[in-house]
N, CA, C and O atoms as a Tinker XYZ file with bonds, in Angstrom:
   492  protein
     1  N      7.483000  -15.866000   18.361000    73     2
     2  CA     6.538000  -14.881000   17.571000    64     1     3
     3  C      6.672000  -13.260000   18.014000    63     2     4     5
     4  O      6.521000  -13.091000   19.224000    81     3
     5  N      6.874000  -12.312000   17.401000    73     3     6
     6  CA     6.892000  -11.020000   17.893000    64     5     7
     7  C      5.512000  -10.425000   17.592000    63     6     8     9
     8  O      5.078000  -10.410000   16.441000    81     7
     9  N      4.764000   -9.893000   18.724000    73     7    10
    10  CA     3.582000   -9.597000   18.649000    64     9    11
    11  C      3.842000   -8.278000   19.102000    63    10    12    13
    12  O      4.543000   -7.847000   20.017000    81    11
    13  N      2.797000   -7.489000   17.877000    73    11    14
    14  CA     2.823000   -5.861000   18.639000    64    13    15
    15  C      1.735000   -5.038000   17.998000    63    14    16    17
    16  O      1.501000   -5.313000   16.821000    81    15
    17  N      1.191000   -4.300000   18.429000    73    15    18
    18  CA    -0.371000   -3.476000   18.030000    64    17    19
    19  C      0.076000   -2.845000   16.620000    63    18    20    21
    20  O     -0.756000   -2.531000   15.769000    81    19
    21  N      1.769000   -2.652000   16.408000    73    19    22
    22  CA     1.900000   -1.754000   14.996000    64    21    23
    23  C      1.745000   -2.846000   13.928000    63    22    24    25
    24  O      1.709000   -2.332000   12.810000    81    23
    25  N      1.628000   -4.365000   13.902000    73    23    26
    26  CA     1.637000   -5.362000   12.910000    64    25    27
    27  C      0.131000   -5.192000   12.669000    63    26    28    29
    28  O     -0.769000   -4.960000   13.476000    81    27
    29  N      0.094000   -5.407000   11.055000    73    27    30
    30  CA    -1.122000   -5.222000   10.489000    64    29    31
    31  C     -2.350000   -6.266000   10.855000    63    30    32    33
    32  O     -3.469000   -5.952000   11.261000    81    31
    33  N     -1.923000   -7.368000   10.642000    73    31    34
    34  CA    -2.879000   -8.631000   10.700000    64    33    35
    35  C     -2.691000   -8.924000   11.700000    63    34    36    37
    36  O     -1.786000   -8.324000   12.281000    81    35
    37  N     -3.476000  -10.050000   12.471000    73    35    38
    38  CA    -3.608000  -10.750000   13.610000    64    37    39
    39  C     -2.345000  -11.593000   14.188000    63    38    40    41
    40  O     -2.118000  -11.656000   15.396000    81    39
    41  N     -1.590000  -12.199000   13.257000    73    39    42
    42  CA    -0.686000  -13.208000   13.006000    64    41    43
    43  C      0.371000  -13.081000   11.976000    63    42    44    45
    44  O      0.138000  -12.195000   11.153000    81    43
    45  N      1.465000  -13.736000   11.811000    73    43    46
    46  CA     2.274000  -13.659000   10.793000    64    45    47
    47  C      1.330000  -14.319000    9.713000    63    46    48    49
    48  O      1.285000  -13.718000    8.639000    81    47
    49  N      0.660000  -15.329000    9.820000    73    47    50
    50  CA    -0.178000  -15.572000    9.022000    64    49    51
    51  C     -1.136000  -14.832000    7.886000    63    50    52    53
    52  O     -1.428000  -15.163000    6.736000    81    51
    53  N     -1.486000  -13.730000    8.670000    73    51    54
    54  CA    -2.653000  -13.060000    8.107000    64    53    55
    55  C     -1.904000  -12.059000    7.232000    63    54    56    57
    56  O     -2.072000  -11.813000    6.038000    81    55
    57  N     -0.798000  -11.395000    8.346000    73    55    58
    58  CA     0.262000  -10.653000    7.484000    64    57    59
    59  C      0.655000  -11.015000    6.123000    63    58    60    61
    60  O      0.662000  -10.273000    5.141000    81    59
    61  N      1.071000  -12.582000    6.206000    73    59    62
    62  CA     1.516000  -13.202000    4.551000    64    61    63
    63  C      0.275000  -12.989000    3.677000    63    62    64    65
    64  O      0.446000  -12.437000    2.591000    81    63
    65  N     -1.128000  -13.425000    4.090000    73    63    66
    66  CA    -1.886000  -13.682000    3.329000    64    65    67
    67  C     -2.685000  -11.996000    3.030000    63    66    68    69
    68  O     -3.326000  -11.920000    1.982000    81    67
    69  N     -2.647000  -11.068000    3.685000    73    67    70
    70  CA    -2.957000   -9.846000    3.157000    64    69    71
    71  C     -1.795000   -9.244000    2.076000    63    70    72    73
    72  O     -2.054000   -8.494000    1.134000    81    71
    73  N     -0.532000   -9.724000    2.421000    73    71    74
    74  CA     0.618000   -9.500000    1.571000    64    73    75
    75  C      0.357000  -10.041000   -0.103000    63    74    76    77
    76  O      0.444000   -9.367000   -1.129000    81    75
    77  N      0.007000  -11.513000    0.055000    73    75    78
    78  CA    -0.118000  -12.212000   -1.059000    64    77    79
    79  C     -1.738000  -11.977000   -1.886000    63    78    80    81
    80  O     -2.092000  -12.600000   -2.887000    81    79
    81  N     -2.413000  -11.102000   -1.285000    73    79    82
    82  CA    -3.543000  -10.799000   -1.805000    64    81    83
    83  C     -3.336000   -9.411000   -2.480000    63    82    84    85
    84  O     -3.641000   -9.308000   -3.668000    81    83
    85  N     -2.919000   -8.505000   -1.916000    73    83    86
    86  CA    -2.880000   -7.298000   -1.963000    64    85    87
    87  C     -1.676000   -7.425000   -3.571000    63    86    88    89
    88  O     -1.912000   -6.789000   -4.598000    81    87
    89  N     -0.622000   -8.241000   -3.430000    73    87    90
    90  CA     0.451000   -8.488000   -4.499000    64    89    91
    91  C     -0.417000   -8.872000   -5.451000    63    90    92    93
    92  O     -0.157000   -8.269000   -6.493000    81    91
    93  N     -1.476000   -9.716000   -5.584000    73    91    94
    94  CA    -2.124000  -10.378000   -7.007000    64    93    95
    95  C     -3.042000   -8.796000   -7.177000    63    94    96    97
    96  O     -2.971000   -8.296000   -8.299000    81    95
    97  N     -3.695000   -8.193000   -6.342000    73    95    98
    98  CA    -4.160000   -6.877000   -6.878000    64    97    99
    99  C     -3.462000   -6.229000   -7.598000    63    98   100   101
   100  O     -3.846000   -5.852000   -8.706000    81    99
   101  N     -2.344000   -5.980000   -7.131000    73    99   102
   102  CA    -1.321000   -4.754000   -7.751000    64   101   103
   103  C     -0.773000   -5.160000   -8.936000    63   102   104   105
   104  O     -0.378000   -4.382000   -9.804000    81   103
   105  N     -0.734000   -6.451000   -9.006000    73   103   106
   106  CA    -0.072000   -7.169000  -10.371000    64   105   107
   107  C     -1.267000   -7.127000  -11.362000    63   106   108   109
   108  O     -1.020000   -6.877000  -12.542000    81   107
   109  N     -2.658000   -7.373000  -10.931000    73   107   110
   110  CA    -3.675000   -7.373000  -12.011000    64   109   111
   111  C     -3.502000   -5.753000  -12.380000    63   110   112   113
   112  O     -3.232000   -5.324000  -13.502000    81   111
   113  N     -3.735000   -4.894000  -11.089000    73   111   114
   114  CA    -4.281000   -3.505000  -11.798000    64   113   115
   115  C     -2.804000   -2.931000  -12.839000    63   114   116   117
   116  O     -2.949000   -2.020000  -13.655000    81   115
   117  N     -1.583000   -3.566000  -12.646000    73   115   118
   118  CA    -0.225000   -3.432000  -13.487000    64   117   119
   119  C     -0.587000   -3.892000  -14.629000    63   118   120   121
   120  O     -0.517000   -3.133000  -15.595000    81   119
   121  N     -0.966000   -4.969000  -14.766000    73   119   122
   122  CA    -1.234000   -5.766000  -15.954000    64   121   123
   123  C     -2.470000   -4.889000  -17.094000    63   122   124   125
   124  O     -2.425000   -4.755000  -18.317000    81   123
   125  N     -3.509000   -4.410000  -16.084000    73   123   126
   126  CA    -4.703000   -3.912000  -16.398000    64   125   127
   127  C     -4.145000   -2.857000  -17.695000    63   126   128   129
   128  O     -4.321000   -2.996000  -18.906000    81   127
   129  N     -3.435000   -1.800000  -16.975000    73   127   130
   130  CA    -2.931000   -0.578000  -17.276000    64   129   131
   131  C     -1.948000   -0.952000  -18.585000    63   130   132   133
   132  O     -2.065000   -0.315000  -19.632000    81   131
   133  N     -1.282000   -1.692000  -18.487000    73   131   134
   134  CA    -0.437000   -1.925000  -19.329000    64   133   135
   135  C     -1.070000   -1.974000  -20.611000    63   134   136   137
   136  O     -0.996000   -1.145000  -21.518000    81   135
   137  N     -1.835000   -3.282000  -20.562000    73   135   138
   138  CA    -2.777000   -3.818000  -21.774000    64   137   139
   139  C     -3.908000   -2.583000  -22.829000    63   138   140   141
   140  O     -4.192000   -2.359000  -24.006000    81   139
   141  N     -4.263000   -2.018000  -21.273000    73   139   142
   142  CA    -5.089000   -0.630000  -21.915000    64   141   143
   143  C     -4.193000    0.471000  -22.833000    63   142   144   145
   144  O     -4.589000    1.013000  -23.865000    81   143
   145  N     -2.794000    0.667000  -22.139000    73   143   146
   146  CA    -1.968000    1.355000  -23.106000    64   145   147
   147  C     -1.521000    1.008000  -24.178000    63   146   148   149
   148  O     -1.108000    1.854000  -24.970000    81   147
   149  N     -1.493000   -0.413000  -24.480000    73   147   150
   150  CA    -1.006000   -1.187000  -25.612000    64   149   151
   151  C     -1.767000   -0.970000  -26.456000    63   150   152   153
   152  O     -1.316000   -0.467000  -27.485000    81   151
   153  N     -3.617000   -1.336000  -26.343000    73   151   154
   154  CA    -4.119000   -1.332000  -27.222000    64   153   155
   155  C     -4.622000    0.295000  -27.420000    63   154   156   157
   156  O     -5.397000    0.621000  -28.319000    81   155
   157  N     -4.161000    1.071000  -26.623000    73   155   158
   158  CA    -4.515000    2.450000  -27.046000    64   157   159
   159  C     -3.578000    3.430000  -26.987000    63   158   160   161
   160  O     -3.433000    4.302000  -26.130000    81   159
   161  N     -2.648000    3.102000  -28.461000    73   159   162
   162  CA    -1.456000    3.561000  -28.630000    64   161   163
   163  C     -1.605000    5.310000  -28.594000    63   162   164   165
   164  O     -0.730000    6.002000  -28.073000    81   163
   165  N     -2.601000    5.780000  -29.101000    73   163   166
   166  CA    -2.725000    7.178000  -29.020000    64   165   167
   167  C     -3.790000    7.748000  -27.785000    63   166   168   169
   168  O     -4.763000    8.481000  -27.964000    81   167
   169  N     -3.505000    7.418000  -27.025000    73   167   170
   170  CA    -4.772000    7.743000  -26.046000    64   169   171
   171  C     -4.483000    9.275000  -25.652000    63   170   172   173
   172  O     -3.414000    9.813000  -25.363000    81   171
   173  N     -5.816000    9.816000  -25.735000    73   171   174
   174  CA    -6.290000   11.089000  -25.265000    64   173   175
   175  C     -6.588000   11.344000  -23.975000    63   174   176   177
   176  O     -7.113000   10.465000  -23.291000    81   175
   177  N     -6.249000   12.788000  -23.378000    73   175   178
   178  CA    -6.992000   12.869000  -21.994000    64   177   179
   179  C     -8.159000   12.568000  -21.977000    63   178   180   181
   180  O     -8.634000   12.070000  -20.956000    81   179
   181  N     -8.969000   12.802000  -23.156000    73   179   182
   182  CA   -10.671000   12.574000  -22.670000    64   181   183
   183  C    -10.813000   10.685000  -22.562000    63   182   184   185
   184  O    -11.593000   10.284000  -21.699000    81   183
   185  N    -10.279000    9.905000  -23.181000    73   183   186
   186  CA   -10.071000    8.867000  -23.196000    64   185   187
   187  C     -9.727000    8.148000  -21.906000    63   186   188   189
   188  O    -10.333000    7.163000  -21.486000    81   187
   189  N     -8.717000    8.723000  -21.333000    73   187   190
   190  CA    -8.050000    8.728000  -19.968000    64   189   191
   191  C     -9.202000    8.894000  -18.998000    63   190   192   193
   192  O     -9.684000    8.012000  -18.286000    81   191
   193  N     -9.584000   10.218000  -19.086000    73   191   194
   194  CA   -10.589000   10.735000  -18.060000    64   193   195
   195  C    -11.913000    9.483000  -18.295000    63   194   196   197
   196  O    -12.217000    8.682000  -17.411000    81   195
   197  N    -12.513000    9.532000  -19.531000    73   195   198
   198  CA   -13.612000    8.488000  -19.435000    64   197   199
   199  C    -13.286000    7.113000  -18.716000    63   198   200   201
   200  O    -14.150000    6.536000  -18.056000    81   199
   201  N    -12.107000    6.653000  -18.858000    73   199   202
   202  CA   -11.876000    5.354000  -18.263000    64   201   203
   203  C    -11.763000    5.342000  -16.693000    63   202   204   205
   204  O    -12.104000    4.364000  -16.028000    81   203
   205  N    -11.252000    6.519000  -16.142000    73   203   206
   206  CA   -11.105000    6.887000  -14.582000    64   205   207
   207  C    -12.466000    7.105000  -13.956000    63   206   208   209
   208  O    -12.693000    6.867000  -12.770000    81   207
   209  N    -13.628000    7.710000  -15.072000    73   207   210
   210  CA   -14.827000    8.424000  -14.446000    64   209   211
   211  C    -16.076000    7.039000  -14.085000    63   210   212   213
   212  O    -17.126000    7.097000  -13.444000    81   211
   213  N    -15.506000    6.023000  -14.705000    73   211   214
   214  CA   -16.117000    4.496000  -14.782000    64   213   215
   215  C    -15.942000    4.503000  -13.378000    63   214   216   217
   216  O    -14.907000    4.981000  -12.913000    81   215
   217  N    -17.128000    3.872000  -12.384000    73   215   218
   218  CA   -17.379000    3.565000  -10.960000    64   217   219
   219  C    -16.244000    2.117000  -10.846000    63   218   220   221
   220  O    -15.449000    2.084000   -9.907000    81   219
   221  N    -16.272000    1.076000  -11.792000    73   219   222
   222  CA   -15.418000    0.124000  -11.467000    64   221   223
   223  C    -13.953000    0.108000  -11.464000    63   222   224   225
   224  O    -13.224000   -0.755000  -10.976000    81   223
   225  N    -13.555000    1.414000  -12.208000    73   223   226
   226  CA   -12.059000    1.791000  -12.300000    64   225   227
   227  C    -11.492000    2.400000  -11.478000    63   226   228   229
   228  O    -10.270000    2.458000  -11.338000    81   227
   229  N    -12.750000    3.209000  -10.492000    73   227   230
   230  CA   -12.164000    3.821000   -9.565000    64   229   231
   231  C    -12.350000    2.759000   -8.217000    63   230   232   233
   232  O    -11.535000    2.928000   -7.309000    81   231
   233  N    -13.222000    1.840000   -8.069000    73   231   234
   234  CA   -13.130000    1.023000   -6.993000    64   233   235
   235  C    -11.970000    0.139000   -7.351000    63   234   236   237
   236  O    -11.582000   -0.605000   -6.450000    81   235
   237  N    -11.236000    0.076000   -8.707000    73   235   238
   238  CA   -10.315000   -1.319000   -8.811000    64   237   239
   239  C     -8.976000   -0.088000   -8.015000    63   238   240   241
   240  O     -8.276000   -0.432000   -7.063000    81   239
   241  N     -8.916000    0.903000   -8.488000    73   239   242
   242  CA    -7.781000    1.805000   -8.035000    64   241   243
   243  C     -7.931000    1.984000   -6.549000    63   242   244   245
   244  O     -6.912000    2.131000   -5.874000    81   243
   245  N     -9.176000    1.985000   -5.956000    73   243   246
   246  CA    -9.022000    2.195000   -4.396000    64   245   247
   247  C     -8.442000    1.061000   -4.109000    63   246   248   249
   248  O     -7.349000    1.135000   -3.548000    81   247
   249  N     -8.858000    0.072000   -4.332000    73   247   250
   250  CA    -8.711000   -1.498000   -3.608000    64   249   251
   251  C     -6.842000   -1.681000   -4.224000    63   250   252   253
   252  O     -6.121000   -2.386000   -3.518000    81   251
   253  N     -6.407000   -1.226000   -5.108000    73   251   254
   254  CA    -4.871000   -1.326000   -5.515000    64   253   255
   255  C     -4.304000   -0.429000   -4.361000    63   254   256   257
   256  O     -3.411000   -0.896000   -3.654000    81   255
   257  N     -4.776000    0.824000   -4.139000    73   255   258
   258  CA    -3.878000    1.699000   -3.162000    64   257   259
   259  C     -3.740000    1.210000   -1.927000    63   258   260   261
   260  O     -2.705000    1.137000   -1.265000    81   259
   261  N     -5.163000    0.773000   -1.551000    73   259   262
   262  CA    -5.238000    0.017000    0.064000    64   261   263
   263  C     -4.231000   -1.362000    0.030000    63   262   264   265
   264  O     -3.648000   -1.828000    1.009000    81   263
   265  N     -4.185000   -1.907000   -1.427000    73   263   266
   266  CA    -3.368000   -3.019000   -0.962000    64   265   267
   267  C     -2.110000   -2.756000   -1.183000    63   266   268   269
   268  O     -1.259000   -3.590000   -0.876000    81   267
   269  N     -1.822000   -1.742000   -1.664000    73   267   270
   270  CA    -0.258000   -0.864000   -1.726000    64   269   271
   271  C      0.247000   -0.784000   -0.359000    63   270   272   273
   272  O      1.123000   -1.438000    0.205000    81   271
   273  N     -0.648000    0.347000    0.123000    73   271   274
   274  CA    -0.492000    0.766000    1.388000    64   273   275
   275  C     -0.069000   -0.582000    2.513000    63   274   276   277
   276  O      0.932000   -0.576000    3.229000    81   275
   277  N     -1.145000   -1.747000    2.448000    73   275   278
   278  CA    -0.969000   -2.449000    3.549000    64   277   279
   279  C      0.042000   -3.304000    3.169000    63   278   280   281
   280  O      0.693000   -3.763000    4.108000    81   279
   281  N      0.329000   -3.616000    2.166000    73   279   282
   282  CA     1.678000   -4.230000    1.829000    64   281   283
   283  C      2.765000   -3.722000    1.831000    63   282   284   285
   284  O      3.607000   -4.619000    1.891000    81   283
   285  N      3.431000   -2.280000    1.783000    73   283   286
   286  CA     4.153000   -1.374000    1.954000    64   285   287
   287  C      4.389000   -1.568000    3.558000    63   286   288   289
   288  O      5.538000   -1.723000    3.974000    81   287
   289  N      3.086000   -1.555000    4.599000    73   287   290
   290  CA     3.303000   -1.404000    5.936000    64   289   291
   291  C      3.643000   -2.706000    6.439000    63   290   292   293
   292  O      4.637000   -2.714000    7.167000    81   291
   293  N      3.088000   -3.786000    6.245000    73   291   294
   294  CA     3.598000   -4.976000    6.595000    64   293   295
   295  C      4.752000   -5.332000    6.236000    63   294   296   297
   296  O      5.100000   -6.255000    6.972000    81   295
   297  N      5.803000   -5.006000    5.238000    73   295   298
   298  CA     6.863000   -5.116000    4.698000    64   297   299
   299  C      7.704000   -4.465000    5.170000    63   298   300   301
   300  O      8.841000   -4.936000    5.202000    81   299
   301  N      7.445000   -3.140000    5.708000    73   299   302
   302  CA     8.357000   -2.199000    6.582000    64   301   303
   303  C      7.937000   -2.498000    7.796000    63   302   304   305
   304  O      8.717000   -2.102000    8.662000    81   303
   305  N      6.974000   -3.061000    8.201000    73   303   306
   306  CA     7.333000   -3.215000    9.878000    64   305   307
   307  C      7.955000   -4.582000   10.168000    63   306   308   309
   308  O      8.529000   -4.914000   11.206000    81   307
   309  N      7.708000   -5.434000    8.899000    73   307   310
   310  CA     8.699000   -6.767000    9.261000    64   309   311
   311  C     10.196000   -6.453000    9.357000    63   310   312   313
   312  O     10.868000   -6.986000   10.240000    81   311
   313  N     10.694000   -5.669000    8.544000    73   311   314
   314  CA    11.975000   -4.995000    8.616000    64   313   315
   315  C     12.380000   -4.351000    9.820000    63   314   316   317
   316  O     13.433000   -4.544000   10.428000    81   315
   317  N     11.367000   -3.495000   10.141000    73   315   318
   318  CA    12.079000   -2.447000   10.965000    64   317   319
   319  C     11.866000   -3.609000   12.559000    63   318   320   321
   320  O     12.657000   -3.622000   13.502000    81   319
   321  N     10.932000   -4.242000   12.472000    73   319   322
   322  CA    11.174000   -5.171000   13.759000    64   321   323
   323  C     12.435000   -5.889000   13.623000    63   322   324   325
   324  O     13.183000   -5.928000   14.600000    81   323
   325  N     12.794000   -6.514000   12.437000    73   323   326
   326  CA    13.723000   -7.541000   12.244000    64   325   327
   327  C     15.134000   -6.809000   12.779000    63   326   328   329
   328  O     15.842000   -7.206000   13.705000    81   327
   329  N     15.298000   -5.877000   12.114000    73   327   330
   330  CA    16.434000   -5.000000   11.925000    64   329   331
   331  C     16.863000   -3.894000   13.436000    63   330   332   333
   332  O     17.819000   -3.929000   14.211000    81   331
   333  N     15.737000   -3.049000   13.356000    73   331   334
   334  CA    15.811000   -2.662000   14.528000    64   333   335
   335  C     15.693000   -2.430000   15.917000    63   334   336   337
   336  O     15.929000   -1.447000   16.620000    81   335
   337  N     15.121000   -3.981000   16.226000    73   335   338
   338  CA    14.949000   -4.536000   17.417000    64   337   339
   339  C     15.865000   -5.509000   17.527000    63   338   340   341
   340  O     16.740000   -5.426000   18.389000    81   339
   341  N     15.785000   -6.674000   16.583000    73   339   342
   342  CA    16.938000   -7.513000   16.808000    64   341   343
   343  C     18.587000   -7.238000   16.525000    63   342   344   345
   344  O     19.485000   -7.799000   17.153000    81   343
   345  N     18.793000   -6.207000   15.394000    73   343   346
   346  CA    20.279000   -5.729000   15.223000    64   345   347
   347  C     20.922000   -5.126000   16.198000    63   346   348   349
   348  O     22.049000   -5.403000   16.607000    81   347
   349  N     20.035000   -4.095000   16.668000    73   347   350
   350  CA    20.779000   -2.954000   17.515000    64   349   351
   351  C     20.233000   -3.369000   19.119000    63   350   352   353
   352  O     20.972000   -3.030000   20.043000    81   351
   353  N     19.191000   -3.960000   19.384000    73   351   354
   354  CA    18.874000   -4.851000   20.402000    64   353   355
   355  C     19.151000   -3.508000   21.772000    63   354   356   357
   356  O     20.284000   -3.078000   21.991000    81   355
   357  N     18.122000   -3.098000   22.423000    73   355   358
   358  CA    18.031000   -2.207000   23.464000    64   357   359
   359  C     17.133000   -1.375000   23.739000    63   358   360   361
   360  O     16.201000   -1.582000   22.963000    81   359
   361  N     16.922000   -0.609000   24.371000    73   359   362
   362  CA    15.930000    0.897000   24.551000    64   361   363
   363  C     15.840000    1.637000   23.742000    63   362   364   365
   364  O     14.737000    2.038000   23.371000    81   363
   365  N     17.287000    2.166000   23.067000    73   363   366
   366  CA    17.526000    2.813000   22.065000    64   365   367
   367  C     16.828000    2.483000   20.684000    63   366   368   369
   368  O     16.367000    3.223000   19.815000    81   367
   369  N     16.910000    1.180000   20.786000    73   367   370
   370  CA    16.571000   -0.024000   18.848000    64   369   371
   371  C     14.956000    0.364000   19.364000    63   370   372   373
   372  O     14.321000    0.931000   18.474000    81   371
   373  N     14.323000    0.186000   20.435000    73   371   374
   374  CA    12.560000    0.395000   20.470000    64   373   375
   375  C     12.209000    1.566000   20.080000    63   374   376   377
   376  O     11.360000    1.801000   19.219000    81   375
   377  N     13.012000    2.568000   20.855000    73   375   378
   378  CA    12.823000    4.166000   20.171000    64   377   379
   379  C     12.692000    4.363000   18.987000    63   378   380   381
   380  O     11.728000    4.984000   18.541000    81   379
   381  N     13.710000    3.834000   18.189000    73   379   382
   382  CA    13.997000    4.025000   16.908000    64   381   383
   383  C     13.010000    3.502000   15.863000    63   382   384   385
   384  O     12.637000    4.058000   14.830000    81   383
   385  N     12.633000    2.173000   16.418000    73   383   386
   386  CA    11.489000    1.614000   15.617000    64   385   387
   387  C     10.223000    2.132000   15.756000    63   386   388   389
   388  O      9.528000    2.371000   14.769000    81   387
   389  N      9.837000    2.338000   16.937000    73   387   390
   390  CA     8.535000    2.831000   17.218000    64   389   391
   391  C      8.631000    4.610000   16.340000    63   390   392   393
   392  O      7.861000    4.979000   15.454000    81   391
   393  N      9.324000    5.102000   16.692000    73   391   394
   394  CA     9.542000    6.461000   15.873000    64   393   395
   395  C      9.811000    6.319000   14.324000    63   394   396   397
   396  O      9.493000    7.220000   13.548000    81   395
   397  N     10.395000    5.179000   13.920000    73   395   398
   398  CA    10.221000    5.362000   12.203000    64   397   399
   399  C      8.721000    4.455000   12.185000    63   398   400   401
   400  O      8.162000    4.666000   11.109000    81   399
   401  N      8.225000    3.873000   12.730000    73   399   402
   402  CA     7.165000    3.394000   12.580000    64   401   403
   403  C      5.765000    4.343000   12.701000    63   402   404   405
   404  O      4.754000    4.066000   12.055000    81   403
   405  N      5.831000    5.237000   13.411000    73   403   406
   406  CA     5.009000    6.461000   13.616000    64   405   407
   407  C      5.127000    7.432000   12.294000    63   406   408   409
   408  O      4.174000    8.065000   11.839000    81   407
   409  N      6.732000    7.442000   11.646000    73   407   410
   410  CA     7.039000    8.422000   10.693000    64   409   411
   411  C      6.450000    7.772000    9.588000    63   410   412   413
   412  O      5.563000    8.348000    8.958000    81   411
   413  N      6.874000    6.528000    9.243000    73   411   414
   414  CA     6.162000    5.736000    8.240000    64   413   415
   415  C      4.686000    5.589000    7.853000    63   414   416   417
   416  O      4.249000    5.584000    6.702000    81   415
   417  N      3.898000    5.456000    9.124000    73   415   418
   418  CA     2.720000    5.193000    9.422000    64   417   419
   419  C      2.106000    6.750000    8.686000    63   418   420   421
   420  O      1.193000    6.757000    7.861000    81   419
   421  N      2.705000    7.814000    9.101000    73   419   422
   422  CA     2.072000    9.096000    9.046000    64   421   423
   423  C      2.022000    9.288000    7.448000    63   422   424   425
   424  O      1.069000    9.751000    6.821000    81   423
   425  N      3.165000    8.868000    6.955000    73   423   426
   426  CA     3.336000    8.826000    5.235000    64   425   427
   427  C      2.389000    7.717000    4.779000    63   426   428   429
   428  O      1.528000    8.155000    4.015000    81   427
   429  N      2.339000    6.987000    4.917000    73   427   430
   430  CA     0.767000    5.917000    4.371000    64   429   431
   431  C     -0.270000    6.729000    4.549000    63   430   432   433
   432  O     -0.930000    7.074000    3.568000    81   431
   433  N     -0.584000    7.161000    5.799000    73   431   434
   434  CA    -2.040000    7.908000    6.059000    64   433   435
   435  C     -2.159000    8.754000    5.115000    63   434   436   437
   436  O     -3.236000    8.743000    4.519000    81   435
   437  N     -1.107000    9.745000    4.683000    73   435   438
   438  CA    -0.859000   10.715000    3.761000    64   437   439
   439  C     -1.188000   10.407000    2.373000    63   438   440   441
   440  O     -2.093000   10.923000    1.716000    81   439
   441  N     -0.294000    9.441000    1.964000    73   439   442
   442  CA    -0.666000    8.656000    0.777000    64   441   443
   443  C     -2.040000    8.170000    0.546000    63   442   444   445
   444  O     -2.416000    8.053000   -0.621000    81   443
   445  N     -2.875000    7.859000    1.569000    73   443   446
   446  CA    -3.557000    7.144000    1.469000    64   445   447
   447  C     -4.848000    8.171000    1.146000    63   446   448   449
   448  O     -5.521000    8.166000    0.115000    81   447
   449  N     -4.984000    8.920000    2.136000    73   447   450
   450  CA    -5.799000   10.357000    2.035000    64   449   451
   451  C     -5.884000   10.833000    0.547000    63   450   452   453
   452  O     -6.957000   10.823000   -0.057000    81   451
   453  N     -4.575000   11.298000   -0.086000    73   451   454
   454  CA    -4.182000   11.791000   -0.835000    64   453   455
   455  C     -4.648000   10.927000   -1.760000    63   454   456   457
   456  O     -5.559000   11.489000   -2.367000    81   455
   457  N     -4.465000    9.823000   -2.167000    73   455   458
   458  CA    -5.028000    9.018000   -3.067000    64   457   459
   459  C     -6.600000    8.857000   -3.113000    63   458   460   461
   460  O     -7.263000    8.617000   -4.122000    81   459
   461  N     -7.032000    9.022000   -1.923000    73   459   462
   462  CA    -8.781000    9.032000   -2.213000    64   461   463
   463  C     -9.110000   10.159000   -2.962000    63   462   464   465
   464  O     -9.819000   10.115000   -3.967000    81   463
   465  N     -8.447000   11.503000   -2.342000    73   463   466
   466  CA    -8.714000   12.570000   -3.232000    64   465   467
   467  C     -8.758000   12.682000   -4.424000    63   466   468   469
   468  O     -9.681000   13.295000   -4.960000    81   467
   469  N     -7.713000   12.080000   -5.153000    73   467   470
   470  CA    -7.426000   11.957000   -6.379000    64   469   471
   471  C     -8.347000   10.932000   -7.240000    63   470   472   473
   472  O     -8.926000   11.249000   -8.279000    81   471
   473  N     -8.373000    9.982000   -6.788000    73   471   474
   474  CA    -9.481000    9.132000   -7.108000    64   473   475
   475  C    -10.900000    9.498000   -7.223000    63   474   476   477
   476  O    -11.621000    9.386000   -8.215000    81   475
   477  N    -11.245000   10.039000   -5.836000    73   475   478
   478  CA   -12.814000   10.546000   -6.216000    64   477   479
   479  C    -13.109000   11.819000   -6.337000    63   478   480   481
   480  O    -14.226000   12.238000   -6.035000    81   479
   481  N    -12.214000   12.544000   -6.763000    73   479   482
   482  CA   -12.118000   13.908000   -6.811000    64   481   483
   483  C    -12.548000   14.843000   -5.912000    63   482   484   485
   484  O    -13.074000   15.873000   -6.333000    81   483
   485  N    -12.405000   14.643000   -4.702000    73   483   486
   486  CA   -12.454000   15.152000   -3.516000    64   485   487
   487  C    -11.640000   16.439000   -3.126000    63   486   488   489
   488  O    -10.449000   16.369000   -2.824000    81   487
   489  N    -12.284000   17.514000   -3.145000    73   487   490
   490  CA   -11.346000   18.657000   -2.849000    64   489   491
   491  C    -11.130000   19.029000   -1.552000    63   490   492
   492  O    -10.366000   19.961000   -1.297000    81   491
């Protein structure tokens, strides 16, 4: 078993569970948005703004964003660990993997902060 501080969960089982729960949350959010758009074919900005001004929708969106970030991080960590460590083997592979994880981690944090700013209207 590969262990690393860059893994999101404590073990592969936790990572698997986080991905499955996150996937279910993202699926529920996508279904909700699609149904909302189908039921409101002539959606106005005011209706859209009213939907996102509700606390439950902001929380649902935030949970979906957190699910997306964690789901992506675990998936990318697995791919980077498998392909950059196992396939390339050696110290260059370790450096490359860690560098890629740092870059992708920075992107994930940027998206998370940006998403929170958009969801909660923080300037």
